[in-house]
N, C-alpha and C positions, 0 to 999 in steps of 0.2 A: 733622597731614598735611603732608608736605613739598611744596615747589614742584612737583616732578615729578608727584606724584599730582594736584595741582590742575590742572596742564597736561594730563595724561592724561584726567582727567574732563571737561575742557572740550572736548577733541577727540572723545571717545567718547560723550558725552552726545548723545542724539538727540531727547529730548522728555520728556513726562510722561504719566501715566495720565489718561485722560479719563473712562472709565467701566469698571465691573466687572460682568459678568453671568455668574456661575458661572466656568467655565474660559475664557470669552471675555472678552478685555480690549481696549478701544480706547485707542490711544495717539495723542496729538497731537504731530506732529513739529515741531521747531523750524524756523523758516523758513530758517535758515542751513544746515540739514542735508538739503537736498533734492537735492544733487548725487549722481551715481551712484557717485563715489569720493571719498575724503578722503586727504590727504597726512599721513603720520605717520612721523617720523624718516627721511625720505628714501624711504619706501616708499609705494606707492599701495594703499590698502586699499579693499575693496568696501564701499560704504555699504549701509544696510538696504534690503531689497526683499522681494518675495514669496518665501518659501522660506528666508529667513535667520533668524537667532536674535537675540533681544534679552534683555537682563538688566534686571530691575526690582529696584531697591533699596528694601526695606522694613525700616528700622532696620538690623540686622546680618544680615538674611536676603537672600540673592541668589536671586531667582525667575527661572527661565528659561522663555521662551516662543518660539513659532515664528510668523512672520508668514504668515498665510493669505490676506490680501487688503489692499487699501488703497482709499481713496476721498477725495474733497475736498468741502469745504463752504465756505460764505462766511464770511469773517472780518468780523464786523459792526463791529469797532473800526476796523480799517484801511481798510475799504471806504468809510467816510464821509469820508475825507481825499482831497482832489482830487489831491495830489501823489504818492499811493501808486501804485506800479507794479501792473500786473495780477497779477503773481506773488504780491504781498503781500496781495492782496484775498481770497485763498483759503487755507484750512487743509488741509494734507495729513494724513490720519489713517490709522493702521494697525489692522488687525483681527488680534489675536494670540491663539493658543491656548496655554494654559499646559501645560508638559511636566514640569517638575521643579524641583529646587532644589539648591544647593550645601550639602553638609554638611561644613564645613571645606574641604578641597581636592577632595573627591570629589563628583561629580554623582550625584544620585539621582532616579530617575523617580517621579512622583507629586506630589500637592499637599499640602504641609505647612501652608501658610496662603495666603490670597488677598491680593493687593496692595490698596492704598488709592488712592483718587483723589488725583492730584497727586504720587504717588510718581515719582521720577526714573527714566528709562529710558536704557540705554546699549547700545552695541555690545559684543560679546565681544572680548577681546583674544586673541592666538594661544594663550596658555596655557589660557585658559578654553575656547576652541574645541576644543582637543585633549582637555581633560578631559570635555567633553560627549560626545565620540566615543571615549572610552576605555571599551570594553565588557568589559574583563578584570577578573575578581575577583582578590583577592589570592592565593588558593591555586590559581588556574587556570593553564593553559598556553596561551599565545596561538598562533593560527594566522592567517596573513594570507590573506584571501580576495580582496582587490582594493583599489581606491582610490575615494574620493568622486568622483562624476561631475562635480560642480560645483567641487570643490576638488582638482585633480589631485594635489597634493602630499600630501594627507592619506590615509594608509594606514588601511584598516579591518581590524581584527583581531577574531577571536571566540575565546572560550575553548572548549577541548575539552569540558569538562564541560557548559557552558551550551548548547552546540550538539548534541553527539552523545548526551548523556543527555537527549534531548528528542524529541518528535515534530515532524518537519519537513515543510513543504509547499512545493513548488516548482511554480509555475504560470506558464504563458505559451503563447501561440499558437505554432504550428509555425514554426520558423525564428527564434524570439526568443532562443534560447540556453539554454533550461532544461536540456536534456540535458548540455550543456557544464558548467553550474553544478553539477549533481548529480555529475558525474564529478570536477570540481575539488575539491569538498569531501572526497570519500573518497580522492582521490589524495594530497592534502596530509596527510591523517590517516595514511595508510599510509607515506608518505615519512618521517613523523616517528617512527612506532612499529614499523615492520615488522621491525626487528632486535631488538626487545624480546621476550624469551621469555614474559614474563607476558602481553603483549599477545596473543600467539598462543594461549596457554592459556586466557585468561579472556574474550576477545572473539570473537564469531562474527558474520559478515555474510553475508546471503543476498540476492541481487539478482534480482528477477523481470524478465526482459528480453523484452518482447513482440515487438519488431521486430529483434532481433539487433544493436542498436547498441553494446552493451557486451560482446558475446561474441567478442572478439578477444583474442589472447594478451596484448597490452600494455595494453589499456584499463583505466584506473584503477590496476591493479597487475599485475605479471607473476606474483606469488605468489598464484595463485588456481586453482580447479578449475571447469571449464565443462562443464555437461551440455547437449549439443546434442540436443534431443529432436525426434522426428518421428513423425507419424501417416500419412505418405504411404505409398502402396503399395510404391514402389520405395525403401524405407528404405535409406539409404546406410550404408556401413560406419563412417562417422564418428558416426552417431547413437548415443546412449547411453540407458540406463534408470536411473531413480532407484530406489535400494534402499529398500525399504519393508517394515515388519513386517506380517504377516498381519492382526493386530488393528487396525492403522491403517485398513485398508479395511473391516473388518467392524464398522462403526458403524451403528446403526439409522437415524440421521438421514441419513447420507451415502448408504447403500444405497437408502433410500426415495426420496431425491432423484434418484439416478442412474436408478432404475426408474420415476420419475414415479408413485410409489405413492399410491393414495388413502388417506385417513386411516381410513376405517371398515372396509375389507375387506383391501386389499393390504398396508398397513403392519402390521397385526396378524399377517398371514401371514408377513411377513419377520421380524418379531420372534420368532415361534415357530421359524422356521428358524434364527435365530442362537442361540436357546436350545438347539436340537437340536445345533448344531455344538459348543457348549460342553460339552454332555453327552457327545458322542462323544469330545471331546478329553480328558475326565477319565477315560475308561475305560483299563484296563491296556494294551489293544492297539486303538487307534482304528480302524485299517484292518480288522481282523478283525471288530470290532464292527459296522462299517458294512456289511461284506459279509453278515453274518448277518441284518441288518435287510433288506437287499436280497432275500435268499433267502426270508425270511419273507413279504415283500410279494408276491413272485412267486407263492408258494403260495396266498396268500389271494385275490389278484386273479384268478387263472386258474380259481377255483371260482365266480366271480360268475355269477349267472343273467342279469344285465343285460349282454348282450354289447356293447352300445354303450359303456357305461361301462368295461367291461373292456378294450375295444380302446384307449380313450383312455389308460388307466393303463399298459397294456403298452407303448404308444408312449413314454411318459415313461421307463419302466424300460429300454427298449431304448436311449433316448438316453443314459442313464447308462452302460450296459454296452458297447454296440457303437456308439460315436459315428460311426465311419467308414462303417458299413454299415446305417445306420438304415432307409433307404427300402426296400432289398431285403428286410430281415428282417421289417419290418412288413407289407410287401406279400405275404409268403408265408402269412399267417394268414387262414384262411377261417372267420369266426365263425359262418357258417351251418352249418358242420359240427359236429354235436353232440359229436363226439369231440375237438374242439379244446380240450383242457384238459391241464394238466400232470399226468403220472403221477409222484408222489413216489417217491423211492428207497425200496426195500423193499416196493413194491406188488407185486401179482400179476403175474407174468411173462406177457407176451403180445406179439404182433407190433404194432409201433407204426406208425401212419399218418404221412404227411408232416408234418402240422401238429404232431403230438406230438413228432416228431423235432426240429422247429424250437424248440419250447418247452423241450424238454429241453436243447438247446444253449444257449438263453438262460440257463437256470438254471446250467448248468455253466460258462458264461463268466464268471460272477460271481467264480470263483476266480482268474481272471487280472486282475481289476480292480485298478487302482492309483490313488491319489489324484493328480489333475493337479498339475503343478508350480506353476501359476499360481493365485493365490487366487480370481480371478474364476471360472475354470473349475470350481474346486473348489466354490465357492459355488453355482454353477448346478446341479451334481450334487445338492447337499443340497436346493436348492429343488425339484428334480424329485421327489426321494424324499419330501419333506414334502408336496407337493401330491398325490402318490399316496396317502399316509396320510390326508390331510384329505378327499379326495374319497371314498375307501373308507369313511370313518367319518362321512360326511355333515357335515363341518365346513366345507366350502368347495365352490364350484362352479367348474368349469374356466374358463368364460367370464369369470368375475370376476377370477381370479387370473393366468391365462396372459398377459394383456397386460403385466403388470409384469415377468414373467420374460423375455418376448420383448424388452422395452425394454432391460432390463439386458444381455441377451445381445447386443443390437445394438451395445452399447458395449464388449463384451468384448475385441475385437481392438485397439481404440484404447488401452484401459487396459493391455493386455499389451504394447503397443509402447513405453510410456513408464515403466511401473513393473516392478520386479523384486522379487517377494516371496520368491524362493528364495535371495537373497543372505544369507550368514552375518552380514555386518556391515550393519546397516540405517541407519548414520549417513551423511548426505550429505557430511559434512565429512571430508576426508582428513587424515591425521596431520601432513602437512607444510604445510597451508594452512588458514587460518580464514576465507577468502573464497570463496563459491560463487556462480556465475552460472547461472541457469536460462534457457536460450535457447528461447523458445517460437515462434520465427519460422516453423518448419515444422510447427506443430501446428494442427489444425483448431479452429474457433471454440469448439465445445463443450468440448473438452479444455483450451483456454486459460482457461476459467472454472473447470474442475474442479481442475487441477493446482495453481495457486496457493493455492486455498482449502484443499485437502487438506494440502499441504506446510506452509503457515503454521500451520494448526491443530495439526498434529503437532509442529512445532518449539516452538510456544507452550506446549503441554501439557508437553513435555519440559523446557523452561526453567523452568516453574513448579515442577516436581519437583526440578530441579537446584538452583534458588535456595534451597530450604529447607535444603540441606546446604552450599551454597557461595554465599554472598552476594556473591562477587567475580566471578561469571560474568554475561556480558551478551550479548544478542542484538539485532542491528540488522537489521530487515527493510526492504529497499529495493524499491519498486515503481515502475517507470517506466510511463508511459501507464496510470496507475491507474484511469482512468475505465472501462477494460475490465472490471474486477471490482468496483469500488466504486460503480457507478452504481445509483441508487435507481429508475430507470425503465428497463425492458427488456421488450420484447415477445417475446423469444426464449426466455424461461424462465418457469416457474411461479412463483406467489407464494411457495410453500413454499421453493423453491430460492433465490429472491431474499432472503427473510427469513433463511434459514440463513447465506447468504453475508455479508450485512450484519451480522448479529448476531456472527459470528465476528470480523470486523475492528473492529466497534464495541466489543466487549469488550476487545480488545487496546489500543485507543487510550484507553479509559477506565481499565482496570485494569493495563495492561502495565508501567507504571513501577514498580509494587510488586514486580515479579518481574524487573526488569532487561531488559525488552523494549521496544524503541523502534522507531518506524515512520517511514520517510521515503517520501513519495509525490510523484511528479511527474506532471503532467497538463496537457493543453492545453484541457481542458473542466472547470473547477471547478464549473460549474453542473450537471454530470451527477453529481457525487459527493455522497454523503449529507451533508447540512448538519451532522449530528451529528459526523461524522468531521472535517470542515473546522474546525468550531468548537473542537474539542479539541486542535488542533495548537498547539504552543508557539512555533514560529518559522516565518516566512513569507518566501519569496523570490519576489517577483512580477515576472515579466517582462511584456513587452507583451501586453495583453489588449484585443481590439477588440470582440468580441461583447458586446452589452448585457447578455445574461443572465449571462455570466461575470463582468462587472463588478459587476452587482447582487448576485451570489452572494458575491463578495468583500466588498462593502460590508456585507452583512447579517451575515456570520459573523466578520469580522476586526475586532476593536475597537481594535487598535493603530494603525491608519492615521489620519493627519491628512488634512485636506481637500486640501492641496497634493499629497501623495503619491498620494492616490486619483485625483485628476484627471490625474495624469501617466501613468497606466497605458496609455492608448491610444497615446501618442506616444513611449514609451520606445525608444531605439535598440537594435539587436541587441547582446546581451552585457551590457546594463545592466539592473538590477532594483532594486526597492524592498525593502530588508531591514527587517523589523519583527518584533517579538516579545519574548520574555523575555530573549533573549541580546543584544538591542540596547536601549540606554537610550532612544534616540529613533529614529523611522523615518528611514532614510537611503537615498539613491540611490547605488548602488554599481556601478562597472565591474568585473566579475569578472575576476580575474587570469588569466594564461595558464597552461595546464597544461603540465607537463614534456613534452618531445617524445616521441611514441610512446605516450602514455597517454590521448589524446583518444578520445572516442566516435566511431563512424562515423556521424555525423549531419550532415555538411556539406551545405549547399544545393548542388544540382546546377548547374553552370555550363554552360548549353547552348552558348554561343558557343564556349567552348574545345573542347567535344566535337564541334563541327561544322566546326572549321577543321583542315585537313590539315597 
């Protein structure tokens, strides 16, 4: 060891290990190293303190720890001497949590071995400090996200693979900067790769935007497609519909949830209806096949001796055939008139009374029936015909089944406003863009829960099939204000709906990586989100959190946080966050960098004073 090394060690040495208790180590600080700074080669270096790093030398192994606290105790040797100053009568001790070790020149997280009592402890030099904060693997591509909050000159870079091929959680109270952080990450990604053809072909991104913060032309990237959805009565010309395959909506679980169907009676009825639809689809001429069934049911129903039951069934048949004139047509039937029955074609010729004329018209109107363009309207027609068949054959009672049909029908207009099942191309991604934003700002609460669940499930199933033939395809699902759909407590929905919704997203976060599906969620209420989802995230960006329940939720589910980082959460400044997870060797406090002009989300805090001054 040369003289320079001896000199460096004498300057950087801070003390020695006092005790070892698992990952917790206590270090006794040398009495000459209690100043806030030390001088080294003309530079003023920050001395050890809470939040700083220390290096423990055990033979040839360099063990790295982070200072979580400090305390003093009496020095029994010095305190017995009268001439000793008060400062020398006490020992300064550090409480250190072990983080990792140096393998050659590369820092690795984890514990290879524990230190021994009396092992010497040192400050990190600049090179070692940079190595601890070097989060880039050899084969990865770096992206700069910001700088260390406490060391402004130290840039923080993350690898594209380690961050975007993972599940990401961004949490923070309103106004803490979480929306800006989300936009920053995907903005720098697109600035890096948007001109790469393989990036456009192999990567797809969908952003669920509940409040319209990202639904502006320049936000994140200009190369995107925005679906501005609306369920309002005065739907503007700017609103759009999401293209969807008919089969995407005709799912037994989804339809049962939309209809609030009971498990024992209504759900089996819906299942029979979906089987009926599939049977009609497989026929040579589905429309003709359906019309013939309608005519057959009219003939059977109008011969019923139970006129009360017959009236109910004719009402359903009329709803299918004459949707616009249902009330007047139903009202014209007098079931007290014994002649109120249909006279089939080919019957004995005689003069028809008024009721028979109406019923003959109903039968003949079947020929002009066409399937509705929208899948929900079409489904309702099949439900009506199925309930006619079931009631006629004593398989169901009207009062048990009709509430489910009416519930589904009440959502029919909203579904038709946001989904287009008649489109030839059912892909939401346009040929010239691989980024899609779904703007739900003008959508009612019920559809805000339905649309993301349906879309995400559809894209997930498509990606699973696609990944089998093309292992280079990837899907990133980004959800802002994720507590709106990932909450495990909600009084506005049934338990069945909640279970189906959570199971959909929990499957993605548990199994999605196998198929190239990655989830990014941002929320101001992590305590509202399923703990299963939070615990399965790989990387966390934690902005200011004040609510005790949110802080407790973070503490219980995120194992990467050290005590110092955890206790800093309530006092983080706007724009700063704790970055922890698989992409970071150690938890760090980062000031998120500025987004390129024009690509920011529209989430600025309102300045009342500026708006009030003329």
